[in-house]
C-alpha positions as CSV (number, residue, x, y, z in Angstrom):
1,X,-5.9,23.5,9.8
2,X,-6.8,20.8,11.3
3,X,-8.5,19.6,14.7
4,X,-5.5,16.4,15.4
5,X,-7.7,16.1,19.0
6,X,-10.7,15.2,16.8
7,X,-8.9,13.3,13.8
8,X,-6.2,11.0,14.7
9,X,-5.5,9.5,11.9
10,X,-6.0,10.7,8.7
11,X,-6.7,9.3,4.9
12,X,-8.0,5.9,4.0
13,X,-7.6,4.9,7.6
14,X,-9.0,7.5,9.4
15,X,-12.0,7.2,11.1
16,X,-13.5,10.4,9.8
17,X,-13.2,8.7,6.1
18,X,-15.3,5.9,7.1
19,X,-18.0,7.6,8.4
20,X,-17.9,9.2,5.4
21,X,-17.7,6.3,3.2
22,X,-20.2,5.2,5.9
23,X,-23.1,7.9,4.9
24,X,-21.8,7.5,1.0
25,X,-22.2,3.9,1.5
26,X,-26.1,4.3,2.8
27,X,-27.0,6.9,-0.1
28,X,-25.6,4.8,-2.6
29,X,-28.5,2.0,-1.6
30,X,-31.1,4.5,-2.0
31,X,-30.0,5.9,-4.6
32,X,-29.6,2.3,-6.7
33,X,-33.1,1.8,-5.2
34,X,-34.4,5.0,-6.7
35,X,-32.1,4.6,-10.1
36,X,-33.8,1.3,-10.7
37,X,-37.1,2.0,-9.5
38,X,-38.2,5.0,-10.7
39,X,-37.7,4.3,-14.9
40,X,-39.3,0.9,-14.0
41,X,-41.9,1.9,-12.1
42,X,-42.6,4.5,-15.0
43,X,-42.7,2.2,-17.6
44,X,-45.1,-0.6,-16.3
45,X,-47.6,2.2,-15.3
46,X,-47.7,3.9,-18.6
47,X,-45.6,1.5,-21.5
48,X,-44.5,4.7,-23.1
49,X,-41.6,5.7,-24.3
50,X,-42.1,9.5,-24.4
51,X,-44.0,8.9,-21.0
52,X,-40.0,7.0,-20.0
53,X,-37.7,9.5,-21.6
54,X,-39.9,12.4,-19.8
55,X,-38.9,11.7,-16.9
56,X,-35.2,10.9,-17.9
57,X,-35.1,14.3,-19.2
58,X,-36.3,15.6,-15.3
59,X,-34.2,14.0,-13.4
60,X,-30.8,15.3,-15.7
61,X,-31.5,18.6,-16.5
62,X,-31.0,19.8,-12.3
63,X,-27.3,19.3,-13.5
64,X,-27.5,21.6,-15.9
65,X,-29.1,24.6,-14.3
66,X,-28.4,23.3,-10.6
67,X,-25.5,22.4,-10.4
68,X,-23.4,25.3,-11.4
69,X,-24.6,27.5,-8.2
70,X,-24.8,24.3,-6.5
71,X,-21.1,24.3,-6.5
72,X,-21.5,27.9,-5.5
73,X,-22.7,27.8,-2.8
74,X,-20.5,24.6,-1.0
75,X,-17.5,26.5,-1.4
76,X,-19.1,28.8,0.6
77,X,-20.8,27.2,3.1
78,X,-19.9,24.3,5.7
79,X,-20.1,21.0,3.3
80,X,-20.5,19.0,6.0
81,X,-24.3,20.9,6.6
82,X,-24.9,21.0,2.6
83,X,-24.2,17.2,2.7
84,X,-26.6,16.1,5.9
85,X,-29.2,19.1,4.9
86,X,-29.5,17.6,0.9
87,X,-29.8,13.9,2.0
88,X,-32.7,14.8,4.2
89,X,-34.4,16.8,2.0
90,X,-33.7,13.9,-0.6
91,X,-35.1,11.2,2.2
92,X,-38.5,13.0,3.3
93,X,-39.5,13.5,-0.5
94,X,-39.0,10.3,-1.6
95,X,-41.2,9.1,1.4
96,X,-43.6,11.2,0.1
97,X,-43.3,10.4,-3.3
98,X,-44.3,6.6,-1.8
99,X,-47.4,8.0,-0.5
100,X,-48.0,9.5,-3.7
101,X,-48.1,6.3,-5.5
102,X,-49.7,4.3,-2.7
103,X,-52.8,7.0,-2.9
104,X,-52.4,5.5,-6.9
105,X,-51.8,9.5,-7.6
106,X,-48.5,9.2,-8.8
107,X,-48.6,11.3,-13.0
108,X,-46.3,11.2,-15.0
109,X,-46.4,14.9,-14.4
110,X,-45.8,14.0,-10.4
111,X,-43.2,11.6,-10.7
112,X,-41.5,14.4,-13.5
113,X,-41.5,17.3,-10.5
114,X,-40.1,14.5,-8.4
115,X,-37.1,13.1,-10.4
116,X,-36.3,17.1,-11.5
117,X,-36.4,18.1,-7.2
118,X,-34.5,14.4,-5.7
119,X,-31.7,15.0,-8.7
120,X,-31.2,19.0,-7.5
121,X,-30.7,19.0,-4.2
122,X,-28.5,15.5,-5.6
123,X,-26.0,18.6,-7.2
124,X,-25.4,20.0,-3.3
125,X,-24.7,16.3,-2.2
126,X,-22.3,15.5,-4.7
127,X,-20.6,18.4,-4.4
128,X,-20.2,18.6,-0.8
129,X,-19.1,14.8,-0.6
130,X,-16.2,15.4,-3.3
131,X,-15.5,18.6,-1.6
132,X,-15.3,16.0,2.2
133,X,-13.0,13.2,0.4
134,X,-10.0,15.2,-0.3
135,X,-9.8,17.0,2.7
136,X,-11.0,13.5,4.9
137,X,-8.3,11.8,2.3
138,X,-5.8,13.9,1.4
139,X,-5.1,14.1,-2.4
140,X,-2.0,11.9,-1.9
141,X,-4.3,9.1,-1.5
142,X,-7.2,10.3,-4.6
143,X,-6.4,7.2,-6.1
144,X,-6.6,4.3,-3.2
145,X,-9.8,7.1,-1.6
146,X,-11.4,6.8,-5.2
147,X,-11.7,3.1,-5.7
148,X,-12.4,2.8,-2.5
149,X,-15.7,5.5,-3.2
150,X,-16.5,3.9,-6.2
151,X,-16.5,0.2,-4.7
152,X,-19.0,1.3,-2.1
153,X,-20.9,3.6,-4.4
154,X,-21.5,0.7,-7.3
155,X,-22.0,-2.4,-4.2
156,X,-24.8,-0.2,-3.2
157,X,-26.2,1.6,-6.7
158,X,-25.9,-0.9,-9.3
159,X,-26.3,-4.4,-6.3
160,X,-27.8,-3.9,-2.7
161,X,-30.0,-1.1,-3.9
162,X,-30.9,-2.7,-8.1
163,X,-31.8,-6.8,-5.9
164,X,-33.9,-5.0,-2.6
165,X,-35.9,-2.8,-5.7
166,X,-36.7,-6.1,-7.5
167,X,-37.8,-7.6,-4.9
168,X,-40.0,-4.7,-3.4
169,X,-41.5,-3.6,-6.8
170,X,-42.9,-8.2,-7.1
171,X,-43.9,-7.0,-3.3
172,X,-45.4,-2.8,-4.2
173,X,-43.9,-0.4,-6.4
174,X,-44.4,2.1,-3.0
175,X,-41.8,0.3,-0.8
176,X,-39.1,0.9,-3.2
177,X,-39.8,4.4,-2.7
178,X,-39.7,3.9,1.2
179,X,-37.1,2.1,1.5
180,X,-35.0,5.5,-1.0
181,X,-36.1,7.7,2.1
182,X,-35.1,5.2,4.7
183,X,-32.0,5.2,3.4
184,X,-31.1,8.8,2.1
185,X,-32.2,9.5,5.9
186,X,-29.5,7.2,7.5
187,X,-26.7,8.4,5.3
188,X,-28.0,12.5,6.7
189,X,-27.2,10.5,10.6
190,X,-24.6,9.1,9.5
191,X,-22.6,12.5,7.8
192,X,-23.2,14.8,10.7
193,X,-21.3,12.1,12.6
194,X,-17.8,12.5,10.6
195,X,-16.3,15.3,11.9
196,X,-14.9,17.7,9.4
197,X,-13.1,21.3,9.8
198,X,-13.5,23.3,12.5
199,X,-13.9,26.3,11.2
200,X,-16.7,28.7,9.4
201,X,-15.5,29.1,5.4
202,X,-14.8,33.0,4.7
203,X,-18.2,35.0,3.8
204,X,-18.7,36.6,0.5
205,X,-21.3,38.7,-1.2
206,X,-23.7,37.1,-2.9
207,X,-23.7,39.2,-6.0
208,X,-20.4,37.9,-6.3
209,X,-22.2,34.6,-7.1
210,X,-21.6,34.4,-10.5
211,X,-18.1,35.5,-10.8
212,X,-17.1,32.8,-8.8
213,X,-19.4,30.2,-10.5
214,X,-17.7,31.5,-13.5
215,X,-14.2,31.2,-11.6
216,X,-15.0,27.4,-12.0
217,X,-15.3,26.9,-15.1
218,X,-12.6,29.1,-16.2
219,X,-10.5,26.8,-13.9
220,X,-12.3,23.6,-15.3
221,X,-11.2,24.7,-19.3
222,X,-8.2,26.5,-19.1
223,X,-6.8,22.9,-17.8
224,X,-5.4,21.2,-21.6
225,X,-5.6,17.5,-19.0
226,X,-10.0,18.0,-17.7
227,X,-10.7,19.4,-20.9
228,X,-10.3,16.8,-23.2
229,X,-11.6,14.3,-20.3
230,X,-15.0,16.5,-19.7
231,X,-14.9,16.7,-24.2
232,X,-15.0,13.3,-23.8
233,X,-17.8,12.7,-20.8
234,X,-19.9,15.0,-22.1
235,X,-20.0,12.7,-25.6
236,X,-20.4,9.4,-23.7
237,X,-23.5,11.1,-21.7
238,X,-24.9,12.5,-24.0
239,X,-25.2,8.4,-25.8
240,X,-25.7,6.0,-22.9
241,X,-28.4,8.3,-21.3
242,X,-30.7,7.9,-24.3
243,X,-30.0,5.0,-23.8
244,X,-30.2,4.6,-20.2
245,X,-34.1,6.6,-20.7
246,X,-35.5,3.2,-22.9
247,X,-33.0,0.0,-21.6
248,X,-35.4,-1.2,-19.0
249,X,-38.8,-1.1,-21.4
250,X,-36.7,-2.4,-23.8
251,X,-35.8,-5.2,-21.4
252,X,-38.7,-6.0,-20.9
253,X,-40.8,-5.8,-24.2
254,X,-38.0,-6.8,-26.6
255,X,-35.8,-9.3,-24.6
256,X,-39.2,-10.0,-22.9
257,X,-37.7,-10.5,-19.1
258,X,-40.0,-9.4,-16.7
259,X,-40.2,-6.5,-14.8
260,X,-39.4,-7.6,-11.3
261,X,-35.6,-9.0,-12.6
262,X,-35.0,-5.5,-14.9
263,X,-32.7,-4.1,-11.7
264,X,-30.5,-7.3,-11.5
265,X,-29.0,-5.9,-14.7
266,X,-28.0,-3.3,-13.1
267,X,-26.0,-5.8,-10.7
268,X,-24.2,-7.0,-13.6
269,X,-22.1,-3.8,-13.6
270,X,-21.7,-3.4,-10.5
271,X,-20.0,-6.6,-11.0
272,X,-18.0,-5.1,-14.1
273,X,-17.2,-2.0,-12.0
274,X,-16.3,-3.5,-9.0
275,X,-13.7,-5.9,-10.7
276,X,-12.2,-3.0,-12.3
277,X,-11.5,-0.6,-10.1
278,X,-8.9,-1.9,-8.2
279,X,-7.5,-2.3,-11.0
280,X,-7.5,1.6,-12.6
281,X,-5.1,2.4,-10.4
282,X,-2.8,-0.4,-11.8
283,X,-3.2,-0.3,-14.8
284,X,-2.4,3.5,-15.4
285,X,0.7,3.0,-13.8
286,X,2.1,0.6,-15.0
287,X,0.8,2.0,-19.1
288,X,-0.8,5.2,-18.5
289,X,-3.8,7.2,-17.6
290,X,-4.3,7.9,-21.6
291,X,-4.1,5.1,-23.1
292,X,-6.8,2.9,-20.3
293,X,-9.1,5.4,-20.2
294,X,-9.1,4.6,-24.3
295,X,-9.7,0.9,-23.7
296,X,-12.4,1.7,-21.4
297,X,-14.7,3.3,-23.8
298,X,-13.4,0.8,-26.0
299,X,-15.2,-2.1,-23.8
300,X,-18.2,0.1,-23.2
301,X,-18.7,0.8,-27.1
302,X,-19.0,-3.5,-26.9
303,X,-20.7,-3.2,-23.4
304,X,-23.5,-1.1,-25.6
305,X,-23.1,-3.5,-28.8
306,X,-23.8,-6.5,-26.6
307,X,-27.1,-5.4,-26.3
308,X,-28.1,-3.9,-29.0
309,X,-27.7,-7.1,-30.5
310,X,-28.9,-9.3,-27.9
311,X,-31.7,-12.3,-29.0
312,X,-31.2,-13.7,-25.8
313,X,-32.3,-12.9,-22.8
314,X,-28.8,-13.6,-20.9
315,X,-26.5,-11.5,-23.4
316,X,-28.4,-8.1,-21.3
317,X,-26.9,-9.3,-18.1
318,X,-23.5,-9.6,-19.7
319,X,-24.1,-6.7,-21.7
320,X,-23.9,-5.1,-18.8
321,X,-21.6,-6.5,-17.4
322,X,-19.2,-5.5,-20.1
323,X,-20.6,-1.8,-19.6
324,X,-19.2,-1.5,-16.0
325,X,-15.8,-2.6,-15.9
326,X,-15.3,0.1,-19.0
327,X,-17.5,2.6,-16.6
328,X,-15.4,1.6,-13.4
329,X,-12.3,1.8,-14.7
330,X,-13.2,5.4,-16.1
331,X,-14.6,6.6,-12.7
332,X,-11.8,6.1,-10.6
333,X,-8.6,7.4,-13.0
334,X,-11.6,10.4,-13.9
335,X,-11.9,11.9,-10.4
336,X,-8.7,11.4,-9.2
337,X,-7.4,13.3,-11.4
338,X,-9.7,16.0,-11.1
339,X,-9.1,16.3,-8.6
340,X,-5.1,16.4,-7.3
341,X,-5.5,19.7,-10.2
342,X,-8.4,21.4,-8.7
343,X,-7.5,23.6,-5.1
344,X,-9.3,23.1,-2.1
345,X,-11.4,26.4,-2.5
346,X,-12.6,26.0,-6.0
347,X,-13.1,22.0,-5.1
348,X,-17.5,22.4,-5.2
349,X,-17.5,24.6,-8.1
350,X,-15.1,22.7,-10.4
351,X,-16.9,20.1,-9.6
352,X,-19.9,21.1,-10.4
353,X,-18.8,22.7,-13.6
354,X,-17.5,19.7,-14.9
355,X,-21.1,17.9,-13.9
356,X,-22.4,20.4,-16.1
357,X,-19.9,20.6,-19.1
358,X,-19.8,16.5,-19.3
359,X,-23.5,15.8,-18.5
360,X,-24.9,19.1,-19.9
361,X,-25.9,16.9,-22.7
362,X,-27.7,13.6,-21.0
363,X,-31.1,15.6,-21.2
364,X,-30.8,16.4,-24.6
365,X,-30.0,12.1,-25.3
366,X,-32.1,11.3,-23.0
367,X,-35.2,13.5,-24.4
368,X,-33.8,12.2,-28.1
369,X,-33.9,8.8,-27.2
370,X,-38.2,8.2,-27.0
371,X,-39.1,9.7,-29.8
372,X,-36.3,7.9,-32.5
373,X,-37.3,4.7,-30.4
374,X,-41.6,5.3,-31.5
375,X,-40.2,6.7,-34.5
376,X,-37.4,3.4,-35.1
377,X,-36.7,0.6,-32.3
378,X,-35.6,0.6,-29.2
379,X,-32.7,-1.9,-30.1
380,X,-31.6,1.6,-32.7
381,X,-31.7,3.0,-30.4
382,X,-28.8,1.1,-28.6
383,X,-27.4,-0.6,-31.7
384,X,-26.8,3.6,-32.5
385,X,-25.6,4.8,-29.4
386,X,-22.7,2.0,-29.3
387,X,-21.4,3.2,-33.1
388,X,-21.3,6.5,-31.6
389,X,-19.6,5.4,-28.7
390,X,-16.9,4.3,-30.6
391,X,-16.4,6.6,-33.2
392,X,-16.0,9.3,-30.4
393,X,-13.0,6.6,-29.0
394,X,-11.5,6.9,-32.5
395,X,-11.8,11.2,-32.8
396,X,-9.6,11.6,-29.3
397,X,-7.3,8.4,-29.1
398,X,-4.4,10.7,-30.2
399,X,-5.3,13.1,-27.5
400,X,-6.0,10.5,-24.6
401,X,-3.1,8.3,-25.2
402,X,-1.1,11.9,-24.5
403,X,-3.5,12.5,-21.8
404,X,0.3,11.9,-18.7
405,X,2.0,14.4,-20.9
406,X,-0.9,16.7,-20.2
407,X,-1.6,15.9,-16.6
408,X,2.4,16.9,-16.1
409,X,2.2,20.2,-18.1
410,X,-0.9,20.8,-16.6
411,X,0.4,20.3,-13.2
412,X,3.5,22.1,-13.6
413,X,0.6,25.1,-14.7
414,X,0.8,24.6,-17.9
415,X,-2.7,25.7,-19.1
416,X,-4.4,27.0,-22.4
């Protein structure tokens, strides 16, 4: 039960949700700087596709090996506490990395270890944040809540963060990581101001952790609608992680972009996602979730193809804009549908299970991108990715077009 005296207004207009959104915004800015600065620093200092790939793999592996137990633990803990602690840990670690870079000791091994630890802590923050979002917004307001979160997250990760990274990197690269650490510590402080459930979760024996993890996984795979979405996300994540692993090096070496301007590509992605986010719910109500999601895959494939076929630098910015439109529409609808179908007691575990199943192939995609680029070319990797995303859209088209009906059946308890 909620303490009515502690929270005067529920939903997206409530003070608790606004505070959570502010914390989300601060952490998103830090993540945006980190997302741009870490691969850029690796590319500039090594000029080696294999090194870039190694660091990229280290950053995504935790979503495969850490996310499931993290989700189960978050369901046992107070999500607010888990969010505060994980953000604080990431902030302190990133500030430490800035000191290592300043001292000239940032080897590929150090960068990889930090990337792994930062992403591991992020799995806890992700599950805790999703759980708080549903509790604070209410299940009837999830589209609007996710639309606002996606907009704030996009503005931070792909606009404010990359722009800050571009300026700071041109000044001194280590300042990027100082900014990341400061933003994450601010987000931790803002999270502490969120008023959440006053009671503690029920205690569970530690020996049941494995059973709890499996419970969340089973729930996810038995829902037909969720199973379809996870399969699509997993395949596209495998492909796009390969693109992300080599895209910055491609922009510098093939298209001739200046290193400091590369983060602005993410700004174009953000503009596309921000334009798509508020329209996604309207389009789904008019045309159905499935057709809109299918269309977003087609848009994503077109954006990747534009990047791979680019001969002029302006085409790179255009391609990231198009990719952002596809990703923004998909993220709003898939998140809202998953949250609405998930019981509150399973939210952390289902969120983590979704990440594992959906993103489990990301390390493989990132790991393969470097060797394939070394054997062929950076351009070949990106063009191949566009072809694969288009093929995925064709293969899953019939299932996605019927997604609205599957959603109705799942909500009525029809699980397979």
